[in-house]
C-alpha angles and dihedrals in degrees: 000000000000122000091250094056092043091056091043091051093050092051091045090055092052094045092045092054091047091051092049091052091051092049100047105021116096092246126125133182118224129203109260095030116250117228094243091051091049090051091051092048094048090047091050091049090051091051090049092051093048092048092047092049092049093049092047090049090055093045095048097040093106090055091051090053090048091051093051092049092048090057094051105034113124121188090209088064102053126194100056105142139155121234109250098242129158130028140264122014095354094056091044090051091051092048091050092049093049091049091049092051091048091051092047091049090052092047091046092050091048095048092044090052091054092047094048092046088052091049092052091049090050091048090054092048093050091045091050092050092047090050097044102035111023096029095050093044092052091046089054090049090053091054092049091048091050093052091045092049092049091053098040128090128230133309090022091053092059092049091050090051090054092050088048092055092047090051091048090052090050090050090052089051091051090051090050090052090050091053091050092049096044116025098201090170088066091060096038104041107014139245100305093051091045093051090046091052091045095051093044092053091044092053091049097050101032096043093228130130111248124197119197124204110178124168117229123231097037115179119256112273131197120251095255093053092049091049092051092050090049095048093047090051090047094051093045091052091048091052091048091053096045105038114011101068086216131165098194132037124186120202116191135177116192132179120211131168104304099349143072116209125201114194128184112188127177132186095225131131096280124204109230095222111054114228107211107215129169092290097056093040089051089054090050091052090051091048090054090057092067099029093254130148122234121200122184118187129174130184125191110261089354102084136240130285126203113192125183117188115196122191113228119204112241118239115253112244 
């Protein structure tokens, strides 16, 4: 039955009952209307309106659920669907909406994958240029400064030494940026070594204490999964350093039956309600690439926790 005929039928039932009451109930209407008759008529109208509203509420309940879901659906949290209840146009509308959300999730995942692959390629290109162009130029400047300082007299020699130290510090910063843009250690030594190097560098530059808890004997992961785990840990550590006002950060990597869980927990101020900016949404997009689940929780004065759960295919016996 279509939605139009369902609403028509509900109203017909209410009006039919009201008509039957008027026909067979011992109620008459005088001219002019007597007060008791007016009270009966107004009461009957109120009952009719309440009954009509209740029946319409029941009939349109699936549309209300659909409206609420449409206002809260988030493509970065896939799997939100409505149960296909009811019949006719309402059920068809729910099926169409679920199919649309599924299609949009697939298109979002595909487009995000292309964007993130492009970002990684651009990171590599920039890192290569920094290493080949800027790094080599600054190394050459250091050599020239060293020769000039060796041949110069005081106080010029001291000033050249200061410039040399400033240039060396800038070169170290460029190398650190290159490592952040292109984690070669991830490709050369694997995920555990890359996370160890990342947390060590983070502790040195951010001035925070970092505790590592990595399980041994992790299953072999593909390159994309390792890169997602590394980038999520990198972004979580960056957020902890910039916003959390933390003194301690714990980074853990645990393997359970069928999943690998990365957790980054700080003891900062926390916020209660997590504001999902570009960083967290970027982590969610990366999680979608490998079918992982990202949970971010924050409690006031109790810190923030970022947890990424990655499904691992089981080996066939």
